VEXVEX-379215 format. One line per field, with one value per residue: residue number from 1; residue in one letter; x, y, z negated of N, C-alpha, C, CB in turn. Coordinates in steps of 0.05 Angstrom, whole numbers, plus 5000, padded with zeros to 4 digits. Each point is the difference from the previous one (the first is absolute). Glycine has a CB too. Example, Ala and Ser with C-alpha at 12.3 -4.5 7.8 and 13.67 -1.06 7.14 Angstrom:
num: c(1 | 2)
residuo: c(A | S)
n.xx: c(5264 | 5031)
n.yy: c(4886 | 5044)
n.zz: c(4844 | 5039)
ca.xx: c(4982 | 5016)
ca.yy: c(5024 | 5024)
ca.zz: c(5000 | 4999)
c.xx: c(5018 | 4985)
c.yy: c(5024 | 5022)
c.zz: c(5000 | 4986)
cb.xx: c(4962 | 5024)
cb.yy: c(4977 | 4987)
cb.zz: c(4975 | 5043)
This chain:
num: c(1 | 2 | 3 | 4 | 5 | 6 | 7 | 8 | 9 | 10 | 11 | 12 | 13 | 14 | 15 | 16 | 17 | 18 | 19 | 20 | 21 | 22 | 23 | 24 | 25 | 26 | 27 | 28 | 29 | 30 | 31 | 32 | 33 | 34 | 35 | 36 | 37 | 38 | 39 | 40 | 41 | 42 | 43 | 44 | 45 | 46 | 47 | 48 | 49 | 50 | 51 | 52 | 53 | 54 | 55 | 56 | 57 | 58 | 59 | 60 | 61 | 62 | 63 | 64 | 65 | 66 | 67 | 68 | 69 | 70 | 71 | 72 | 73 | 74)
residuo: c(M | W | A | P | T | H | G | H | A | E | I | R | T | G | R | F | R | P | D | Y | P | S | D | T | Y | R | A | R | C | N | D | P | P | R | D | G | I | A | A | F | Y | R | P | A | P | G | W | R | G | D | D | T | V | T | L | R | F | E | E | P | S | G | K | H | W | M | A | D | F | V | I | T | T | G)
n.xx: c(5010 | 5046 | 4990 | 4964 | 5013 | 4953 | 5020 | 5053 | 4985 | 5001 | 5009 | 4948 | 4994 | 4928 | 4953 | 5012 | 4940 | 5019 | 4966 | 4963 | 4954 | 4963 | 5004 | 5046 | 4971 | 5060 | 4949 | 4995 | 5071 | 4957 | 5009 | 5054 | 5010 | 5009 | 5043 | 5023 | 5039 | 4959 | 5052 | 4974 | 5003 | 4994 | 4970 | 5056 | 4964 | 4984 | 4982 | 4937 | 5008 | 5033 | 5027 | 5012 | 4977 | 5022 | 4977 | 5053 | 4955 | 5007 | 4963 | 5036 | 5016 | 5048 | 4987 | 5049 | 4964 | 5003 | 4945 | 5048 | 4956 | 5003 | 4962 | 4946 | 5003 | 4930)
n.yy: c(4985 | 5058 | 5024 | 5002 | 5049 | 4988 | 4960 | 4941 | 4950 | 4964 | 4965 | 4996 | 4932 | 5022 | 4965 | 5049 | 4997 | 5037 | 5041 | 4979 | 5062 | 4954 | 5005 | 4911 | 4955 | 5012 | 5009 | 4926 | 5042 | 5023 | 4921 | 4927 | 5070 | 4964 | 4976 | 5066 | 5026 | 5062 | 5025 | 5022 | 5059 | 5022 | 5034 | 5005 | 5000 | 5020 | 4959 | 5066 | 4976 | 4950 | 4980 | 4983 | 4941 | 4980 | 4945 | 4972 | 4956 | 4957 | 4977 | 4974 | 5044 | 5070 | 5037 | 5073 | 5047 | 5062 | 5031 | 5064 | 5019 | 5074 | 5012 | 5040 | 5026 | 5077)
n.zz: c(4990 | 5030 | 4929 | 4998 | 5017 | 4969 | 4953 | 4980 | 5019 | 4964 | 5016 | 4959 | 5027 | 5004 | 4988 | 5035 | 4963 | 5043 | 4995 | 5058 | 4992 | 4967 | 5061 | 4985 | 5042 | 4972 | 4952 | 4990 | 4988 | 4942 | 4984 | 4996 | 5015 | 5064 | 4971 | 5021 | 5017 | 4944 | 4998 | 4946 | 5066 | 4946 | 5034 | 4968 | 4935 | 5041 | 5031 | 5024 | 5053 | 5004 | 4955 | 5026 | 4958 | 5063 | 4985 | 5011 | 5017 | 4984 | 5015 | 4956 | 5062 | 4994 | 5012 | 4975 | 5039 | 4956 | 5026 | 4976 | 4944 | 5006 | 4947 | 4996 | 4938 | 5007)
ca.xx: c(4988 | 5015 | 4987 | 4993 | 5022 | 4985 | 4981 | 5013 | 4982 | 4996 | 4993 | 5007 | 4983 | 4984 | 4976 | 4987 | 4984 | 4992 | 4988 | 4981 | 4983 | 4978 | 4971 | 5030 | 5002 | 5017 | 5012 | 4999 | 5024 | 5015 | 4994 | 5025 | 5036 | 5024 | 5026 | 5006 | 5032 | 4997 | 5018 | 4974 | 5027 | 5002 | 5023 | 5011 | 4981 | 5001 | 5011 | 4990 | 4999 | 4995 | 5032 | 5013 | 5017 | 5001 | 5001 | 5006 | 4998 | 5013 | 4971 | 5024 | 5012 | 5022 | 4985 | 4987 | 5007 | 4989 | 4975 | 4987 | 4975 | 5005 | 4993 | 4998 | 4990 | 5002)
ca.yy: c(5008 | 5026 | 5023 | 5027 | 5037 | 5006 | 4992 | 4989 | 4971 | 4971 | 4967 | 4985 | 4966 | 5002 | 4996 | 5027 | 4994 | 5023 | 5007 | 5008 | 5004 | 4987 | 5002 | 4989 | 4977 | 4996 | 5006 | 4966 | 4994 | 5022 | 4995 | 5017 | 5008 | 4988 | 5000 | 5012 | 5015 | 5023 | 5030 | 5021 | 5029 | 5026 | 5025 | 5022 | 5015 | 5024 | 4990 | 5001 | 4990 | 4969 | 4983 | 4973 | 4975 | 4979 | 4968 | 4986 | 4975 | 4971 | 4969 | 4962 | 4980 | 5013 | 5018 | 5014 | 5017 | 5005 | 5029 | 5011 | 5005 | 5017 | 5009 | 5020 | 4984 | 5024)
ca.zz: c(5012 | 4999 | 4989 | 5001 | 4985 | 4985 | 4971 | 5008 | 5010 | 4993 | 5001 | 4972 | 4998 | 4988 | 5023 | 5020 | 5022 | 5023 | 4992 | 5029 | 4989 | 4997 | 5035 | 5009 | 5001 | 4974 | 4984 | 4984 | 4994 | 4975 | 4979 | 4970 | 5001 | 5019 | 4998 | 5011 | 5002 | 5020 | 4993 | 4976 | 4997 | 4976 | 5008 | 4985 | 4990 | 5026 | 5036 | 5018 | 5027 | 5013 | 5004 | 5023 | 4989 | 5015 | 4980 | 5013 | 4998 | 5015 | 4997 | 4988 | 5010 | 5014 | 5021 | 4974 | 5016 | 4980 | 5019 | 4992 | 5002 | 4985 | 4985 | 4992 | 4970 | 4999)
c.xx: c(5024 | 4989 | 4985 | 5007 | 4991 | 4992 | 5020 | 4992 | 5011 | 4994 | 5006 | 4979 | 4979 | 4980 | 4994 | 4972 | 4997 | 4984 | 4975 | 4967 | 4977 | 4985 | 5026 | 4996 | 5022 | 4997 | 4987 | 5026 | 5000 | 4997 | 5012 | 5024 | 5006 | 5028 | 5018 | 5028 | 4984 | 5019 | 4971 | 5022 | 4990 | 5005 | 5009 | 4972 | 5003 | 5002 | 4964 | 5009 | 5012 | 5022 | 5012 | 5015 | 4983 | 5008 | 5015 | 4992 | 5004 | 4983 | 5021 | 5006 | 5023 | 5007 | 4999 | 4993 | 4984 | 4974 | 4997 | 4969 | 5002 | 4979 | 4984 | 4980 | 4990 | 4968)
c.yy: c(5041 | 5028 | 5007 | 5031 | 5013 | 4982 | 4959 | 4976 | 4977 | 4980 | 4991 | 4978 | 5016 | 4981 | 5027 | 4987 | 5028 | 5011 | 5016 | 5012 | 4977 | 5003 | 4978 | 4977 | 4987 | 5004 | 4978 | 4997 | 5015 | 4982 | 4960 | 5021 | 4964 | 5010 | 5014 | 5013 | 5028 | 5019 | 5024 | 5024 | 5022 | 5017 | 5012 | 5007 | 5018 | 4997 | 5002 | 5007 | 4977 | 4999 | 4981 | 4982 | 4979 | 4966 | 4979 | 4977 | 4970 | 4979 | 4979 | 4996 | 5020 | 5020 | 5026 | 5027 | 5023 | 5028 | 5021 | 5011 | 5031 | 5017 | 5024 | 5012 | 5043 | 5004)
c.zz: c(4997 | 4975 | 5005 | 4990 | 4987 | 4974 | 5008 | 5011 | 4992 | 5005 | 4975 | 5006 | 4982 | 5004 | 5001 | 4997 | 5015 | 5004 | 5031 | 4992 | 4988 | 5026 | 5016 | 5012 | 4993 | 4975 | 4974 | 5001 | 4973 | 4977 | 5009 | 5009 | 5015 | 4995 | 5014 | 4999 | 4999 | 4988 | 4994 | 5006 | 4990 | 5007 | 4972 | 4974 | 5015 | 5023 | 5010 | 5024 | 5006 | 4992 | 5011 | 4980 | 5025 | 4989 | 5013 | 4994 | 4999 | 4993 | 4999 | 5030 | 5024 | 5010 | 4970 | 5019 | 4987 | 5017 | 4980 | 4983 | 4981 | 4984 | 4984 | 4968 | 4996 | 5020)
cb.xx: c(4942 | 5007 | 5021 | 4977 | 5017 | 4991 | 4923 | 5022 | 4986 | 4999 | 5010 | 5016 | 5041 | 5016 | 4977 | 5039 | 4975 | 5015 | 5042 | 5028 | 5018 | 5001 | 4966 | 5026 | 4971 | 5021 | 5011 | 4959 | 5022 | 4987 | 4952 | 4999 | 5015 | 4967 | 4987 | 4956 | 5041 | 4949 | 5053 | 4973 | 5023 | 5009 | 4974 | 5037 | 4997 | 5016 | 5056 | 4978 | 4996 | 4971 | 4998 | 5013 | 5011 | 5010 | 4952 | 5026 | 4991 | 5048 | 4950 | 4971 | 4953 | 4998 | 4962 | 5031 | 5011 | 5052 | 4962 | 5037 | 4978 | 5035 | 5028 | 5013 | 5049 | 5063)
cb.yy: c(4948 | 4983 | 5009 | 4966 | 5013 | 5023 | 5046 | 5024 | 5018 | 5015 | 4991 | 5041 | 4948 | 5040 | 4952 | 5017 | 4957 | 4987 | 4996 | 4953 | 5039 | 5007 | 5077 | 5019 | 5008 | 5006 | 5052 | 4974 | 4993 | 5053 | 5052 | 4949 | 5046 | 4996 | 4967 | 4995 | 4966 | 4993 | 4989 | 4965 | 4992 | 4984 | 5017 | 5022 | 4989 | 5019 | 4949 | 5002 | 5040 | 4992 | 5011 | 5031 | 5010 | 5044 | 5004 | 5027 | 5031 | 5011 | 5012 | 4961 | 4956 | 4972 | 4957 | 4979 | 4970 | 4980 | 4968 | 4991 | 4941 | 4995 | 4971 | 4996 | 4932 | 5008)
cb.zz: c(4990 | 5059 | 4995 | 5005 | 5028 | 5040 | 4997 | 4977 | 5038 | 4987 | 5046 | 4962 | 4998 | 4995 | 4992 | 5043 | 4976 | 5016 | 4948 | 5030 | 5027 | 4950 | 5013 | 4966 | 5025 | 5025 | 5026 | 5016 | 5050 | 5015 | 4983 | 4973 | 4939 | 5035 | 4987 | 5001 | 5037 | 5016 | 5042 | 4945 | 5040 | 4972 | 5049 | 5051 | 4960 | 4978 | 4994 | 4970 | 5010 | 5039 | 4974 | 5049 | 4932 | 5028 | 4982 | 5009 | 5005 | 4997 | 5037 | 4952 | 4987 | 5003 | 5047 | 4949 | 5042 | 4956 | 5030 | 5028 | 5009 | 5029 | 5015 | 5057 | 4971 | 4992)
């Protein structure tokens, strides 16, 4: 992971619950919580605007890729 400029990002493992809208066919996936990995972002105090974090993904097969995420706060 490449850190954002205007905040803090971290990767956590745990049990997470998706938040699909109740009127979609994916809503049934919201329960029960499932083991997973999630990224969390916290902006620096007083920061408003865009920030970017780059994450590297890797599959058990060894395939990997990177993706940039733009996060807008404020």
